[in-house]
FISE-672574 format. One record per atom (N, C-alpha, C): residue in one letter; z, x, y. Coordinates in steps of 0.001 Angstrom, whole numbers, padded with zeros to 6 digits, always signed. Atoms other than C-alpha are relative to their C-alpha. Example, Ala and Ser with C-alpha at 12.3 -4.5 7.8 and 13.67 -1.06 7.14 Angstrom:
// FISE-672574
A+000000+000890-001190 A+007800+012300-004500 A+000000+000900+001200 S-000060-000820-001190 S+007140+013670-001060 S+000730-000770+001090 
END
This chain:
// FISE-672574
X+000946+000937-000164 X+019780+000191+014954 X+000510-001321-000575 X-000665+001289+000498 X+020885-003406+014555 X-001195-000733-000402 X+000904+001028+000511 X+019201-006341+012712 X+000221-000811+001200 X+000117+001028-001232 X+017966-008965+015215 X-001027-001027-000362 X+001147+000606+000344 X+015432-011635+015125 X-000770-000131+001357 X+000888-000137-000922 X+012387-012334+017062 X+000385-000865+001105 X-000499+000587-001324 X+014028-014841+019166 X+001037+000337+000672 X-001031-000530-000777 X+016500-012383+020366 X-000912+000982+001061 X+000777-000988-001180 X+013652-010549+022450 X+000172-000532+001281 X-000122+000550-001476 X+014224-010952+026222 X-001313-000284+000307 X+001169+000358-000558 X+011668-013059+027783 X-001173-000365-001069 X+000824+000279+000903 X+009905-013782+024342 X+000442-001055-001032 X-000823+000817+001076 X+012050-016672+022803 X-001177-000657-000775 X+000819+000533+001141 X+010425-018219+019802 X+000612-001344-000520 X-000435+000932+000459 X+011014-021608+018266 X+000298+000126-001485 X-000594-000082+001191 X+011651-020020+015200 X+000762+001653-000123 X-000823-001288+000215 X+013945-017003+014087 X-000360+000690-001273 X+000415-000609+001209 X+012857-014391+011667 X+000856+001176+000176 X-000387-001087+000153 X+015031-011680+010740 X-000718+001318-000206 X+000920-001363+000253 X+013374-008003+010987 X+001091+001076+000334 X-000465-001238-000054 X+014776-004543+010956 X-000612+001028+000798 X+000805-000798-000905 X+011835-003195+013080 X+000468-000035+001537 X-000694-000036-001384 X+012853-002040+016448 X-000533-000655+000943 X+000296+000952-001013 X+013069-004164+019557 X-000739+000666+001009 X+000558-001011-000883 X+012222-001042+021732 X-000812+000759-000747 X+000853-000628+000870 X+008760+000134+020626 X-000382+001535+001034 X+000143-001270-000761 X+008360+003866+021711 X-001557+000243+000077 X+001443-000633-000055 X+005052+005623+022799 X-000372+000649-001145 X+000416-000518+001543 X+005036+007401+019467 X-000302-001033-000771 X+000510+001023+000952 X+005300+004326+017559 X-001261-000876+000424 X+001299+000762-000610 X+002340+002777+019701 X-001084+000931-000371 X+001314-000484+000144 X+000259+005576+019250 X-000169+000397-001186 X+000298-000065+001512 X+000716+005734+015460 X+000709+001315-000507 X-000572-001341+000090 X+002667+009297+015946 X+001242-000018-000884 X-001062+000152+000579 X+005653+007954+014515 X+000071-001575-001012 X+000231+001309+000753 X+006420+005387+011625 X+001521-000885+000252 X-001300+000938-000145 X+008999+002736+012668 X+000862-000130-001516 X-000814-000116+001179 X+011951+002921+009904 X+000034+001102-000998 X+000403-001554+000796 X+010714+006461+008342 X+001512+000505+000250 X-001390-000590-000029 X+014072+007745+009726 X+001273-000712-000264 X-001011+000716+000198 X+016385+005002+008544 X+001014+000639-001092 X-000860-000726+000581 X+019564+005954+006849 X+000829-001178-000605 X-001173+000632+000414 X+022413+004039+004568 X-000225-001436+000316 X+000114+001617-000315 X+022918+000357+005808 X-001154-000394+000563 X+001306+000449-000463 X+019613+000423+007579 X-001250-000334-001099 X+000841+000086+001312 X+017767+001003+004381 X+000416-001286-000715 X-000230+001007+000939 X+019842-001406+002506 X-000452-001545+000595 X-000171+001428-000767 X+019562-004269+005190 X-001867-000211-000294 X+001249+000231-000018 X+015544-003665+005298 X-000105-000464-001606 X+000421+000210+000911 X+015227-003570+001774 X+000541-001415-000793 X-000542+001424+000216 X+017351-006994+001299 X-000871-000991+000532 X+001013+000940-000562 X+015001-008743+003654 X-001197+000011-000894 X+001218+000114+000301 X+012016-007729+002073 X+000008-000105-001922 X+000023+000072+001743 X+013085-007984-001905 X-000509-001114-000310 X+000695+000958+000564 X+011765-011430-002284 X-001082-000466+000905 X+000891+000721-000955 X+009806-012160+000991 X-001376+000015-000584 X+001285+000036+000510 X+006361-011443-000637 X-000002-001073-001022 X+000182+001036+001016 X+007051-013588-003556 X+000245-001386+000301 X-000202+001394-000411 X+008331-016369-001641 X-001395-000458+000930 X+000819+000373-001067 X+005758-016210+000888 X-001402-000131-000336 X+001623+000125+000536 X+002514-015820-001126 X+000206-001065-001044 X+000187+001062+000570 X+003441-018686-003713 X-001208+000130-001066 X+001132-000099+000765 X+000810-017313-006009 X-001360+000027+000551 X+001253+000373-000639 X-001712-017504-003619 X-001267+001556-000152 X+000574-001159-000026 X-002793-013555-003920 X-000943-000042-001537 X+000937-000140+001260 X-003993-014303-007644 X-001358-000832+000061 X+001311+000694-000121 X-006751-017036-006630 X-000641+000248+001376 X+001121-000398-001491 X-007737-015792-002694 X-000752+000986-000494 X+001219-001149+000074 X-011074-014167-003154 X+000183+001330+000911 X-000158-000946-001033 X-010025-012069-000283 X+000952+001200-000950 X-000859-000681+000933 X-007253-010469-002789 X-000625+000459-000918 X+000965-000479+000825 X-009870-010365-005482 X-000697+001116+000270 X+000815-001201-000624 X-011968-008477-003207 X+000799+001232+000084 X-000454-001153+000057 X-009220-005849-002852 X+000009+000815-001273 X-000245-000572+001133 X-008834-005407-006467 X-001354+000592-000457 X+001868-000392+000062 X-012920-005026-006648 X+000315+001881+000542 X+000172-001117-000779 X-012179-002016-004059 X+001142+000911-001034 X-000563-000801+000959 X-009411-000689-006520 X-000823+000911-000929 X+000868-000267+001144 X-011888-000515-009083 X-000904+001032+000567 X+001192-001025-000771 X-014878+000900-006717 X+000553+001414+000234 X-000212-001584-000374 X-013038+003582-005048 X+001290+000679-000387 X-001212-000564+000899 X-010097+004230-007362 X-000307+000531-001243 X+000027+000006+001536 X-009825+003687-010948 X-001629+000428-000522 X+001153-000351+000482 X-013553+004153-011487 X-000609+001586+000238 X+000180-001512-000372 X-013385+007714-010055 X+001024+000946-001124 X-000853-000835+000712 X-010718+008614-012491 X-000160+000034-001255 X+000342-000143+001348 X-011433+009979-015718 X+001362-000249-000998 X-001106+000670+000503 X-008502+008078-017715 X+000158+000851-001264 X-000439-000432+001338 X-009032+009899-021029 X+000182+001604+000009 X-000049-001614-000077 X-009007+013583-019575 X+001312+000258+000479 X-001324-000339-000641 X-005664+013435-017902 X+001216-000051-001195 X-001225+000358+000913 X-002052+013989-019684 X+001090+000340+001184 X-000371+001125+000705 X+000573+012586-019522 X-000807-001312+000093 X+000722+001199-000198 X-001216+009200-020076 X+001079-000953+000436 X-000852+000907-000462 X+001101+007618-017849 X+000285-000488+001452 X+000172+000499-001629 X+001149+005517-014504 X+001044-000563+000439 X-000807+000777-000889 X+003309+004385-012004 X-000625-000691+001139 X+000651+000807-000873 X+002575+001400-009983 X+001179-000284+000791 X-001112+000134-000651 X+004697+000970-006911 X-000049-001318+000615 X+000122+001314-000585 X+005334-002644-005656 X-001033-000757-000624 X+001262+000610+000540 X+002954-004317-008327 X+000004-001371+000148 X+000115+001522-000062 X+004080-007837-007580 X-000166-000658-001377 X+000474+000606+001279 X+002656-009777-010709 X-000709+000801-000867 X+000577-001162+000795 X+000851-006733-011936 X-001503-000109-000169 X+001490-000017+000408 X-002914-008177-011579 X-000600+001002+000852 X+000795-001029-000542 X-003879-005111-009669 X-000185+000929-000888 X+000006-000958+000930 X-003325-003025-012596 X-000531-000445-001377 X+000375+000361+001082 X-004597-005323-015158 X-001287+000481-000779 X+001300-000629+000626 X-008109-004195-015867 X+000348+001465-000501 X-000180-001335+000686 X-006950-000601-015886 X+000567-000031-001279 X-001013+000150+001275 X-004182-001556-018572 X-000835-000342-001146 X+000827+000574+001134 X-006902-003416-020626 X-000764+001428-000736 X+001047-001316+000439 X-009355-000334-020677 X+000689+001355-000714 X-001008-001040+000316 X-006335+001973-021298 X+001016-000221-000640 X-001523+000537+000589 X-003725+000582-023690 X+000583+001323-000506 X-000617-001068+000737 X-002755+004044-024766 X+000990+000579+001284 X-000653-000352-000967 X-001282+004476-021304 X+001202-000513+000337 X-001194+000601-000376 X+002272+003818-020455 X+000322-000314+001271 X+000007+000653-001281 X+003032+001558-017768 X+001399+000083+000559 X-001225-000102-000718 X+005835+002017-015099 X-000063-000789+001013 X-000002+000542-001170 X+006542-000211-012455 X+001254+000245+000893 X-001108-000321-001116 X+008581+000097-009294 X+000033-001125+000719 X+000056+001332-000220 X+009388-003281-008459 X+001469-000655+000496 X-001329+000766-000441 X+012332-004969-006223 X+000410-001332+000006 X-000037+001471-000030 X+011595-008518-006727 X+000865-000195-001313 X-000547+000333+001356 X+013793-009903-009676 X-001051-001089-000657 X+000806+000883+000578 X+011101-012776-010060 X-001436+000643-000319 X+001175-001000+000510 X+008060-010095-010194 X+000393+000276-001005 X-000213-000840+001332 X+009823-008071-012561 X+000514-000940-001197 X-000063+000604+001054 X+010386-010929-014984 X-001545-000351-000354 X+001317+000322+000035 X+006727-011929-014619 X-000987+001440-000504 X+000412-001217+000589 X+005830-008060-015404 X+000183-000078-001235 X-000445-000294+001164 X+008175-008024-018437 X-000847-001201-001061 X+000705+001043+000828 X+006416-011298-019841 X-001421+000837-000322 X+001437-000448+000079 X+002918-009515-019386 X-000172+000995-000919 X-000047-001175+000902 X+003801-006293-020877 X+001440+000412-000301 X-001409-000150+000721 X+006963-006191-022957 X+000211+001553-000224 X-000280-001515+000479 X+006719-002422-023570 X-000157+000791+001364 X-000471-000623-001239 X+006774-001498-019977 X+001154+000314+000542 X-001233-000379-000616 X+009289-000020-018037 X-000015-000527+001604 X-000519+000115-001516 X+010570-001780-014829 X+001197+000627+000536 X-001040-000847-000734 X+012328+000658-012481 X+000155-000959+001370 X+000014+000503-001126 X+013970-000924-009563 X+000471+001077+001107 X+000183-001132-001163 X+013753+000932-006205 X+001963+000126+000464 X-001390-000394-000589 X+017343+002654-005054 X-000152+000037+001698 X-000080-000078-001406 X+018338+002362-001382 X-000613+001236+000608 X+000523-001146-000556 X+017574+005712-000972 X-001201+000649+000110 X+001136-000393+000189 X+014479+005781-002053 X-000602+000769-001331 X+000412-000649+001082 X+014844+007919-005169 X-000804-000896-001228 X+000603+000961+001219 X+012433+007053-008177 X+000559+000516-001409 X-000500-000407+001176 X+013983+007060-011370 X-000747+000443-001326 X+001025-000821+001123 X+011730+009202-013570 X+000021+001341+000206 X+000167-001277+000033 X+011291+012556-014711 X-000714+000733+001099 X+001081-000486-000587 X+009526+015085-012684 X-001081+000312-000735 X+001388-000246+000476 X+005803+015627-013407 X-000128-000622-001186 X+000372+000809+001682 X+005913+012757-016005 X-000902-000994+000230 X+001063+001101+000130 X+003032+010684-014457 X-001443+000508+000580 X+000946-000430-000412 X-000483+011409-014155 X-000659-000741+001369 X+000619+001009-000951 X-001463+008476-011762 X+001086-000723+000597 X-001027+000843-000875 X+000711+006679-009077 X-000935-000974+001037 X+000821+000972-000865 X-000821+003555-007552 X+000979-000805+000819 X-000843+000996-001067 X+000465+001881-004103 X-001128-000609+000952 X+001122+000821-000582 X-002005-000860-003310 X+000810-000992+001044 X-000537+001072-001020 X-000740-002616+000205 X+001649-000116-000485 X-001643+000184+000327 X+002896-001788-000615 X+001051+001007+000970 X-000853-000978-000661 X+003966+001155+001522 X+000461-000625+001266 X-000388+000397-001344 X+004072-000732+004781 X+001126-001180+000001 X-001428+000771+000177 X+007033-003018+003043 X+001009+000864+000111 X-001015-000741+000542 X+008897+000366+002462 X+000475+000331+001534 X-000251-000850-001278 X+011000+001870+005560 X+000035+001354-000203 X-000344-001611-000102 X+011658+005572+004390 X-001309+000384-000864 X+001235-000336+000729 X+007944+006114+003505 X-000040+001431-000388 X-000167-001317+000223 X+008333+009823+003722 X+000703+000427-001182 X-001008-000187+001263 X+011220+009901+001104 X-000908-000445-000992 X+000691+000618+001186 X+009143+007724-001264 X-001166+000743-000528 X+001224-000563+000606 X+006032+009921-000996 X+000359+001290-000503 X-000288-001313+000654 X+008243+013182-001552 X+000285-000278-001509 X-000477+000351+001358 X+009589+011259-004734 X-001483-000205-000834 X+001349+000167+000657 X+005917+010268-005678 X-000620+001261-000565 X+000384-001159+000431 X+004944+013882-005531 X+000728+000871-001117 X-000785-000377+001036 X+007914+014855-007662 X-000355-000217-001457 X+000040+000136+001476 X+006972+012731-010496 X-001453+000072-000635 X+001563-000163+000220 X+003329+013262-010429 X+000138+001391-000480 X+000217-001298+000530 X+002291+016115-012676 X-001315+000679+000792 X+000799-000779-000848 X+000245+018929-011109 X-001556-000306-000243 X+001283+000423-000195 X-003220+017902-010209 X+000046-001670-000455 X-000040+001906-000141 X-002161+013950-010641 X-000414-000559+001240 X+001034+000678-001196 X-003754+011426-008455 X+001030-001029+000472 X-000519+001193-000992 X-002287+008974-005862 X-000803-000890+000537 X+001024+000920-000591 X-004312+005933-005207 X+000769-000739+000963 X-000737+001007-000917 X-003289+004002-001902 X-000994-000410+000861 X+000940+000970-000764 X-004892+000973-000086 X+001156-000154+001099 X-000900+000637-000807 X-002868+000324+003245 X-000475-000096+001422 X+000353+000440-001275 X-003296-001410+006406 X+000486+001189+001316 X+000075-001180-000660 X-003670+001055+009225 X+000480-000432+001685 X-000544+000334-001419 X-002205-000831+012515 X+001567-000582-000286 X-001416+000923+000011 X+001203-002448+013415 X-000062-001385-000683 X+000190+001430+000536 X-000001-005734+012060 X+000565-001157+000613 X-000688+001045-000712 X+000675-007507+014959 X+001284+000472+000952 X-001392-000131-000716 X+003809-007559+017427 X+000989-000329-000572 X-000940+000700+000940 X+006506-007726+015244 X+001378-000316+000892 X-001159+000519-001234 X+008882-008645+018525 X-000449-001441-000097 X+000435+001259-000102 X+006851-011951+018229 X-000166-000734-001461 X+000194+000533+001506 X+006442-014418+015075 X-001527+000142-000302 X+001314-000288+000496 X+003546-013548+013102 X+000147-000254-001493 X+000213+000367+001552 X+002380-014306+009557 X-000055+001333-000773 X-000473-001431+000486 X+004076-011257+007851 X+001265+000087-000624 X-001183+000086+000302 X+007034-010445+005836 X+000773+000700+001237 X-000731-000389-001156 X+010048-009483+007878 X-000183+001498+000833 X-000005-001863-000637 X+009507-005456+008117 X-001417+000585-000285 X+001098-000288+000128 X+005718-005439+007688 X-000650+000859+001173 X+000494-000847-000928 X+004120-002538+009640 X-001000+001296-000630 X+000642-000975+000467 X+001124-000479+008799 X+000128+001431+000327 X-000133-001673-000446 X+000816+003357+008773 X-001296+000489+000623 X+000911-000741-000490 X-001638+005189+010868 X-000843+000833-000838 X+000607-001002+000816 X-004365+007060+009055 X+000492+001480-000051 X-000242-001417-000263 X-003799+010502+010551 X+001677+000117-000136 X-001574-000139+000416 X+000182+009898+010041 X+000320-000020-001391 X-000182+000027+001556 X-000277+008788+006430 X-000439+001419-000659 X+000279-001224+000654 X-002035+011966+005682 X+000648+001171+000167 X-001161-000852-000272 X+000278+013969+007494 X+001022-000049-000885 X-001206+000126+000903 X+003154+012568+005537 X-000557+000741-001216 X+000312-000280+001244 X+001314+012993+002435 X-000112+001487-000264 X+000212-001241+000103 X+000327+016557+002997 X+001223+000812+000209 X-001352-000374+000248 X+003864+017364+003756 X+000898+000058-001162 X-000324+000236+001242 X+004691+016164+000518 X-000756+000778-001224 X+000909-000558+001036 X+002354+018224-001361 X-001253-000640-000475 X+001288+000913+000249 X-000379+015414-001520 X-000910+000524+000806 X+001285-000235-000697 X-003781+016507-000630 X-001019-001020-000070 X+000961+001157+000265 X-006532+014125+000159 X-001187+000444-001096 X+000824-000425+000819 X-009065+014451-002567 X-001382-000272+000807 X+001365+000606-000573 X-011914+013012-000300 X+000358-000715+001343 X-000428+000749-001205 X-011700+011511+003299 X+000258-001544-000373 X-000252+001268-000131 X-010065+008302+003872 X-000795-001102+000141 X+001117+000920-000382 X-012339+005269+003751 X+000482-001354+000449 X-000368+000959-000586 X-011986+002638+005957 X-000640-001435-000446 X+000357+000977+000481 X-012327-000783+004524 X+000905-001227+000363 X-000833+001248+000174 X-011148-004460+004419 X-000137-000479+001437 X+000138+000602-001407 X-012621-005619+007998 X+000505-001625+000068 X-000589+001573+000278 X-010345-008798+008304 X-000922-001072+000541 X+000901+001095-000661 X-012659-010734+010680 X-001205-000525-000996 X+001175+000492+000924 X-015216-010733+007398 X+000504-001005-000876 X-000265+001242+000782 X-012767-012617+005574 X+000108-001389+000506 X+000290+001191-000760 X-012824-015312+008086 X-001608-000659-000049 X+001742+000075-000037 X-016823-015063+008272 X-000228-000405-001132 X+000638+000565+001122 X-017438-015360+004763 X+000957-000492-000900 X-000829+000724+000948 X-014396-017155+003281 X-000693-001035-000971 X+000521+001066+000772 X-016322-020215+002303 X-000946+000498-000940 X+001031-000558+000997 X-018999-018143+000746 X+000841+000655-000903 X-000651-000557+001001 X-016655-016094-001132 X+000827-001152-001099 X-000476+000770+000786 X-014603-019102-002328 X-000934-000687-001014 X+000982+000601+000613 X-017902-020631-003609 X-000512+000786-000795 X+000574-001006+000998 X-018769-017663-005398 X-001506+000596+000584 X+001303-000131-000624 X-021939-017625-003161 X-000228+001510+000672 X+000217-000798-000585 X-021402-014126-001926 X+000664+001031-000787 X-000650-000726+000770 X-020918-011223-004385 X+000962+001101+000405 X-001007-000866-000473 X-018190-008591-004200 X-000686+001288+000492 X+000893-001069-000454 X-020946-005602-004148 X-000385-000306+001443 X+000404+000353-001337 X-022590-007407-001368 X+000815-000066+001158 X-001359-000107-000997 X-019418-007906+000623 X+000313+001392+000107 X-000326-001393-000137 X-018462-004264-000183 X-001178+000758+000910 X+001118-000729-000643 X-021887-002872+001579 X+000174-000359+001219 X-000159+000377-001331 X-021445-004875+004615 X+001482+000161+000600 X-001350-000347-000532 X-017633-003905+004901 X-000005+001326+000230 X+000114-001658-000379 X-018388-000232+004427 X-000724+000137+001204 X+000906-000076-001248 X-020965-000332+007295 X+000833-000462+001190 X-001063+000579-001195 X-018741-002421+009588 X+001245+000631+000435 X-001343-000703-000323 X-015480-000853+009165 X-000096+001668+000218 X+000449-001488-000525 X-017230+002885+009456 X-000085-000185+001547 X+000446+000119-001529 X-018620+001622+012743 X+001217-000277+000930 X-001320+000112-000951 X-015311+000313+014126 X+001100+001070-000293 X-001149-001119+000291 X-013304+003221+012824 X+000160+000822+001172 X-000103-000879-001333 X-014067+005153+015989 X+001014-000725+000999 X-000786+000448-000894 X-011954+002461+017863 X+001256-000338-000833 X-001598+000205+000628 X-008537+003056+015711 X+000983+000320+000573 X-001313+000243-000755 X-005683+001901+017408 X+001167-000352-000880 X-000986+000549+001087 X-002473+001359+015884 X+000755-001306+000658 X-000549+000883-000584 X-000754-000638+018368 X-000835-000917+000669 X+001257+000581-000260 X-003529-003379+019149 X+000739-000973+001118 X-000888+000711-001117 X-001939-004970+022459 X-001002-000640+000767 X+001305+000449-000920 X-005530-005676+024151 X-001161-000330-001109 X+001190+000521+000643 X-008560-007350+022913 X-000994+000963-000518 X+001100-001265+000347 X-010876-004174+022834 X+000448+000731-001126 X-000741-000736+000959 X-008078-002543+020537 X-000181-000813-001239 X-000255+000895+001433 X-008188-005447+017840 X-001360+000398-000664 X+001173-000254+000592 X-012050-004335+017140 X+000285+001351-000752 X-000124-001276+000741 X-010862-001501+014758 X+000273-000381-001521 X-000186+000337+001334 X-010404-001036+011091 X+001232-000591-000590 X-001248+000700+000614 X-007867-003108+008935 X+000603+000977-000718 X-000670-000770+001549 X-007219-000496+006091 X-001074+001172-000132 X+000893-001411+000626 X-008291+002605+004550 X+000456+000104-001547 X-000267-000150+001411 X-008305+003300+000918 X+000196+001833-000282 X+000045-001349+000092 X-007066+007069+000020 X+000166+000207-001359 X-000281-000460+001501 X-007055+009366-003041 X+000714+001280+000305 X-000704-001575-000209 X-004555+011998-003021 X+000200+000785-001153 X-000158-000759+001189 X-004142+014832-005471 X+001246+000748+000356 X-001280-000984-000016 X-000908+016768-006133 X-000599+001443-000008 X+000458-001375+000247 X-001274+020505-005265 X+000952+000563-001069 X-001016-000510+000894 X-000063+023028-007546 X-000962+000552-001275 X+000816-000407+001058 X-001311+024776-010769 X-000362-001189-000793 X+000558+000953+000599 X-003314+022589-012901 X-000657+000479-001482 X+000396-000379+001558 X-004120+022468-016680 X-001774-000496+000042 X+001470+000355+000133 X-007725+022090-017910 X-000227-001398-000212 X+000303+001693-000116 X-007371+018192-018541 X+000139-000387+001546 X+000029+000562-001282 X-006204+017878-015002 X-001042+000188+001010 X+001152-000188-000747 X-008841+019485-013627 X-001190-000701-000312 X+000975+000811+000241 X-011266+017607-015496 X-000043-001477+000399 X-000073+001479-000807 X-009903+014375-014056 X-000096+000514+001393 X+000577-000052-001555 X-010109+015829-010421 X-001447-000042+000265 X+001329-000283-000293 X-013425+016685-010902 X-000903-001506-000221 X+000693+001280+000392 X-014363+013243-012441 X+000544-000838+001361 X-000503+000903-001205 X-012220+011708-009278 X-001058+000472+001474 X+000973-000357-001110 X-014720+013494-006671 X-001269-000407-000325 X+001367+000377+000274 X-017929+012569-008550 X-000454-001215+000612 
END
């Protein structure tokens, strides 16, 4: 598969050109969400994809995610649907891996509450890596390998977090196999992930070069093949039109996150019956934007791990 730009698409010329590794020919399986574009990449394809994505979010974001109330709401969801259900005192080892942490804002509250935990960050961006080192001088910064190997010992982590990052990664299946390897038995994986293609990548769009979401069924299937079982059903969340409707209220602080969460849960659940991956018709666009997942590594569990699992299910 060759690298090309959106301006190369026959009959779909654009005034701008954005390099992407996503396929020009979109198969029926990709459109249906049964196959993930990029998941079968090897060698040079992986290297090209990773080079395109390495600093793309840092350059496009301009620290907006630090102040945008919608991003702050995402962090509220991490707490409500993820961290709040994990008994951090019960698990061992007290070690967490955050995949694609960016500036690390999404782990800050957890780190403050649990200073005894060892922090590991898997981050490709040199700019974000420097920021992470300034915030947490004692943390371990790990850079992704082209093949997707995670340079950590097996069963060394009790918690792995991947918040809105898997859709930037080509070989998701390989990375989740590695996540399963580094997780201790009974360990937890928290994932927040878009569930659609995030637009037609053959056309200009407001995204980094290779972003594409992962359909709910496919993500669960990939995780299960890697020995990661859902601890509870995925939660549809982050219905994007609510951001546009309530943006002003959120910016002024006139709408609380718990109130928005109550509305979001209801609306996202209602539209989840219309969950399409490739949303090329208006009626397909009225579907969920993302899901929050809690996965657990299968296998034998220690008493401490079982206690953490039970806490996660409450």
